[in-house]
Every structure is written in structure tokens, then in C-alpha cells.
N, C-alpha and C positions, 0 to 999 in steps of 0.2 A: 462438602469438597465439591469444586466446579467439574461441569460437563465434560469439558475440555481442557487440555493443558497448553497454555501459549509459552512461546519461547520470552526470554526477556528483551524482546525488540518492539517497536513502535514506529512505523512510518505515519508520518500525517502528510496525507496526499492531495495537491490542490490542483485545481486546473488553471492554465497559465496560455497566455498567446504563443510567446517564445521562450523557451526552456533556458536558453543559452543566454538570454538578456536576464531572465529571471534569478538564473543562478549566479550570474555577477552581481546583481542587486543585493542577494541575500551574503554574498561575500564580503561586499563592500560595505553594508548596513550593518549585518550582525556576526561578521566574521565565520561564517558557514564554510565550508570547504567541498566542493564537488568530488562525490564518491567517482560516479561515472554517469555517462550521458550514453543512451542507447537508442541513438536515432533511428532505427530500423522500427522500434516499438514507440517512439515518441514520449521518451521517459527519461528524467535525469534524477538521480539521488544525491542530496547533500547530506553530510554530517552536521547535526547540531553541537551545541557546547555540552549535551546531555548524552550522558552513557546511553547507548541504545536506542535514541530516538533520532530518526532521520526525517527530513521533507522530502517528499515525492513530487517533481513536477511532471504532471500531465499535459502534453500540448495538445490544445484544442482551437479550432478556428474562431469559435464563440465560447471563451471560457464562462464558466458560472463561478463568479465571485461568491464567497459564503459557503461554498458546496464543498467542505472539508470533510474526508473520508479518513477516520483514523484506520491503518492497516495493521493488523497483530502478526508477526511470525509465528508460524506454527512449523512443527518437524512433520507432520502427517497430515497433510488438508482433507484428504478424502475421506479417511477414518473420523474427524472431527466434523465434517459435513454431516456424515450419515448420522452421527449421535446426535447433531444439533436438529437434522431433517426429523428425525424420529422423535424429537422435542419441541414438534410443530413450528420450529423456526424457518421463517419464510426467505427464501433465497431469490436473487434477482437473476435467473437463467441459468445456464450451466457454467462449469467451472471453467475459466479460462487458461490456456497453456500457453506459453512462449517458451518452446523447446530450448532447453539448455539454459533457461534464464529465471522463471519463475512461473508458478502455478498462484492463480488468486479466484477467489470467490466472495461476492457482495451478498450480504444478508442484512437483515433489518431488526431493529429492537421493537418492543411492543409499541413506541411512538413513530414508527417510521423512520428513524434515524436509520442512515447507512453506516455499515461498519464491513469490514472486508478481512479475509484471511488470506495469509501470504506463505507458500512454501517456496522456499531456495532452492533452485535447480540446478545452480552453479556448480555445487560440491564444495563451496566455500565456506558453508555455514558451520 
């Protein structure tokens, strides 16, 4: 049995220069539809053709191509983080919270690959 129970969602987070341009590219090239653009957070999310899988576009002045972070949806991030920390899983700093939107925490697998947990705070999950 796994240490934490993930929801049946995953977001593939990519860094891009311009979220709106990238969102249009993904729509035109792959048929992905924008779910929302959170301009104040520098984040956009697109629905892929696979149920439960979205693409997240994080806007950066100097994006890091190839820096892809799987983001796993979770109902209770704080409890999951505590369990993972007790199992000696390394986290990258504190949990980030965008009030009324999302709570996230980045952690690493044994080889240093970044992974992220995300708890939906919008009340729509």
C-alpha cells in the first residue's frame, strides 16, 4: 500500500516564455483547450485529450526547456507531506500557497528528479 493516496489527476508542468502564445500553440498543434489563465500567478492550464491529465504552463523570463515536473493532485497536501518527510523524502523548501487557488510542494525522488504535490483550494475539486 502506498504511503500517500494520490487523486486520479496529473499535471505536466512546463516552463514557457509566454503562456498565452504557448496555449495557442498547444491548441493549434495538439487540440488542447485552455482551462484557465491565472495571470496574477503566471500560470495557465490546458486540458489534454487524456482524462485526468493536464498541461500546466508556468511563465518564466528564462524558461528551462526539458525541465518537466509531474504534478500530482492530492486531497490533503499537509498530511501527505508530513508522511513523506517522516519517510526521509526531501522537499524543496516550504509549501507554496496561492490563496483560493492551490497549495503546492516540490519534492525529489532518490535520483533528484523533481515531483510536485498540488491541493486544489478553489473548492471545485
